N, C-alpha and C positions, 0 to 999 in steps of 0.2 A: 616615462618616469614622469607621476605626479609631484609636484612640492608639498609640502607638507601644511600651505594654508594656504594654495590657491590652487585653478585647475590647469593651470600654467607650468611648464615644464621648465628648469633650470635656463638655459638659454634662450629660450624664451625673454626669460627675466633680464634673462643676461642684456641682450637681443634691448629691450624700451627701457631699459637704463642710459645705454649708451645713447640710443634716441632722445631721449630727455634731454641726455647732458646736450648734447651734441647740441640741440636744438636750444635751450639754455642758453648756451655760448654766442651763438649765434644772436637768439634776439638779443644779448647786455654788448655784441659789437652792432652791434646795429643802431640799436637807443645813444651808444658812445658816440657813433659816427656823425648823429639828425644832432645832441645836442655839442658835439666839440666842432660842427659848421657852424650852426646861427652861433656860440664867439665867436670864432672864426671870422665872419661877415660881420658881423655887429664894432667887429675893431674895425674892420676892415671900410666903408660904408656907411653912411649915413642912412640910407632909400628902405623905408621896410618893407616898400617892394622888391628890390634885389634878395630881402635877406630871407623873404618870404619866398619867391626861387629856390632859390640857395638849398633852405632846409626841404624844402617839397620837391626841389630833384634828389635827395640825398633820399629822402622817404620812403618817394618810389622805386625807386633804384638800385636803392644800397648801394652796394662798394661798388656798378661801375656808376652810379649820380656822382660819389665824392669822387673817383680818379676824371669825370667830367667837370666836378667844381673846384677844382684841383688848378687844372687846366685853363677855364675860363675866372678863375677868382683875379681880384685887383690881386697886384703887385705888392703894391705900399698900404701899408696900415693908417691909418686915420694919422696917428702921434709922428708918423715919419713926413 
């Protein structure tokens, strides 16, 4: 059965909506992790190269990169 406004059936529209919502959620989660990593590394070190490497690690490898960053990051902030 065809939908009223296009060539897709109802289950295809629902599937496309779910995929779009999941992709949007994943993109927001990924961008939030990159921003959080930048801010956290800025508080923990003054070296621009290490900040760039940390952000690129999360940017390229996504959540596994974030886990790796959490393992390798300095334990104390600059204020401590």
